[in-house]
VEXSEKOL-707795 format. One record per residue (C-alpha): x, y, z; residue number from 1. Coordinates in Angstrom, 2 decimals. Layout:
REM VEXSEKOL-707795
+---------+---------+---------+------+
|      xx |      yy |      zz | resi |
+---------+---------+---------+------+
|       X |       Y |       Z |  NUM |
...
+---------+---------+---------+------+
END
This chain:
REM VEXSEKOL-707795
+---------+---------+---------+------+
|      xx |      yy |      zz | resi |
+---------+---------+---------+------+
|  127.44 |   74.57 |  159.34 |    1 |
|  128.07 |   77.89 |  157.53 |    2 |
|  125.18 |   79.56 |  155.77 |    3 |
|  124.55 |   78.82 |  152.25 |    4 |
|  125.43 |   81.42 |  149.79 |    5 |
|  122.86 |   82.36 |  147.15 |    6 |
|  123.00 |   84.25 |  143.88 |    7 |
|  122.21 |   87.65 |  145.40 |    8 |
|  121.06 |   89.18 |  148.99 |    9 |
|  117.67 |   88.76 |  148.10 |   10 |
|  118.25 |   85.05 |  147.77 |   11 |
|  119.92 |   84.51 |  150.82 |   12 |
|  123.41 |   85.31 |  149.81 |   13 |
|  124.27 |   88.04 |  152.27 |   14 |
|  122.19 |   89.12 |  155.39 |   15 |
|  121.81 |   92.81 |  154.40 |   16 |
|  121.35 |   94.24 |  150.90 |   17 |
|  124.26 |   96.18 |  149.46 |   18 |
|  124.52 |   99.87 |  150.50 |   19 |
|  123.46 |  102.13 |  147.79 |   20 |
|  125.42 |  105.59 |  147.26 |   21 |
|  124.06 |  108.24 |  145.20 |   22 |
|  126.58 |  110.84 |  145.26 |   23 |
|  124.31 |  113.37 |  146.79 |   24 |
|  125.67 |  115.96 |  149.30 |   25 |
|  123.29 |  115.29 |  152.25 |   26 |
|  124.69 |  118.50 |  154.00 |   27 |
|  123.92 |  120.90 |  151.14 |   28 |
|  120.49 |  122.48 |  151.58 |   29 |
|  117.91 |  121.94 |  148.93 |   30 |
|  117.39 |  124.68 |  146.51 |   31 |
|  113.72 |  125.72 |  145.24 |   32 |
|  113.27 |  125.05 |  141.62 |   33 |
|  111.77 |  128.12 |  140.06 |   34 |
|  110.41 |  128.86 |  136.51 |   35 |
|  112.33 |  131.68 |  135.01 |   36 |
|  109.84 |  132.77 |  132.22 |   37 |
|  109.54 |  136.53 |  131.97 |   38 |
|  106.22 |  137.85 |  132.51 |   39 |
|  104.35 |  138.81 |  129.28 |   40 |
|  104.49 |  142.63 |  128.63 |   41 |
|  101.10 |  142.69 |  126.93 |   42 |
|   98.45 |  142.56 |  129.61 |   43 |
|   95.88 |  140.77 |  127.20 |   44 |
|   98.29 |  137.84 |  126.87 |   45 |
|   98.71 |  137.64 |  130.54 |   46 |
|   95.00 |  137.74 |  131.12 |   47 |
|   94.56 |  135.07 |  128.40 |   48 |
|   96.90 |  132.47 |  130.27 |   49 |
|   95.40 |  133.38 |  133.42 |   50 |
|   91.93 |  132.75 |  132.34 |   51 |
|   92.83 |  129.40 |  131.15 |   52 |
|   94.21 |  128.67 |  134.62 |   53 |
|   91.19 |  129.78 |  136.32 |   54 |
|   88.88 |  128.05 |  133.98 |   55 |
|   90.72 |  124.46 |  134.96 |   56 |
|   90.06 |  125.39 |  138.66 |   57 |
|   85.99 |  125.48 |  138.35 |   58 |
|   85.45 |  128.07 |  141.07 |   59 |
|   82.52 |  130.15 |  141.62 |   60 |
|   81.86 |  133.78 |  140.34 |   61 |
|   83.00 |  135.08 |  143.79 |   62 |
|   86.34 |  133.27 |  143.87 |   63 |
|   86.76 |  133.93 |  140.14 |   64 |
|   86.27 |  137.72 |  140.67 |   65 |
|   88.79 |  137.89 |  143.45 |   66 |
|   91.54 |  136.01 |  141.46 |   67 |
|   90.87 |  138.34 |  138.58 |   68 |
|   91.07 |  141.16 |  140.91 |   69 |
|   94.86 |  140.41 |  141.82 |   70 |
|   97.79 |  142.54 |  140.56 |   71 |
|   99.43 |  141.14 |  137.25 |   72 |
|  102.69 |  140.19 |  139.15 |   73 |
|  100.54 |  137.83 |  141.65 |   74 |
|   98.57 |  136.18 |  138.44 |   75 |
|  101.95 |  135.47 |  136.90 |   76 |
|  103.35 |  133.91 |  140.04 |   77 |
|  100.20 |  131.80 |  140.37 |   78 |
|  100.36 |  130.67 |  136.57 |   79 |
|  104.16 |  129.89 |  136.79 |   80 |
|  103.39 |  127.68 |  140.06 |   81 |
|  100.88 |  125.82 |  138.15 |   82 |
|  102.91 |  125.35 |  135.28 |   83 |
|  105.87 |  124.11 |  137.53 |   84 |
|  103.37 |  121.48 |  139.08 |   85 |
|  102.57 |  120.24 |  135.71 |   86 |
|  106.39 |  119.78 |  134.78 |   87 |
|  107.00 |  118.06 |  137.99 |   88 |
|  104.20 |  115.73 |  137.63 |   89 |
|  105.03 |  115.02 |  133.99 |   90 |
|  108.64 |  113.90 |  135.14 |   91 |
|  107.47 |  111.89 |  138.01 |   92 |
|  105.48 |  109.74 |  135.16 |   93 |
|  108.44 |  109.53 |  133.34 |   94 |
|  110.37 |  106.06 |  133.42 |   95 |
|  113.55 |  107.31 |  131.41 |   96 |
|  115.53 |  109.63 |  133.87 |   97 |
|  117.24 |  111.30 |  130.67 |   98 |
|  113.60 |  112.39 |  129.48 |   99 |
|  112.87 |  113.87 |  132.80 |  100 |
|  115.87 |  115.68 |  132.90 |  101 |
|  115.59 |  117.17 |  129.46 |  102 |
|  112.12 |  118.18 |  130.55 |  103 |
|  113.43 |  119.99 |  133.44 |  104 |
|  116.32 |  121.82 |  131.48 |  105 |
|  113.59 |  123.12 |  129.17 |  106 |
|  111.92 |  125.05 |  132.02 |  107 |
|  114.97 |  125.89 |  134.13 |  108 |
+---------+---------+---------+------+
END
């Protein structure tokens, strides 16, 4: 007796689920996504942004002083890394793929 056909594979219509293809080139290497925000020329503006980031971390005085002692380029790199993480987390929480893409296009 042949197997009974259901409405879809999950209801017994086929022994396996359908193959899903996403149009991705598996062989192509992944490229890192980087924020391309120019570093502020005003050191006071850079320090203000960096202070906000350090305040969020809740570090003790020794570690805060170590971060404040970093060169301006390193402070900016840390700041951009933190902002990129926030963008990625916001995109992960999005249910609408077009909204996630538009958020990413703003920072790329």
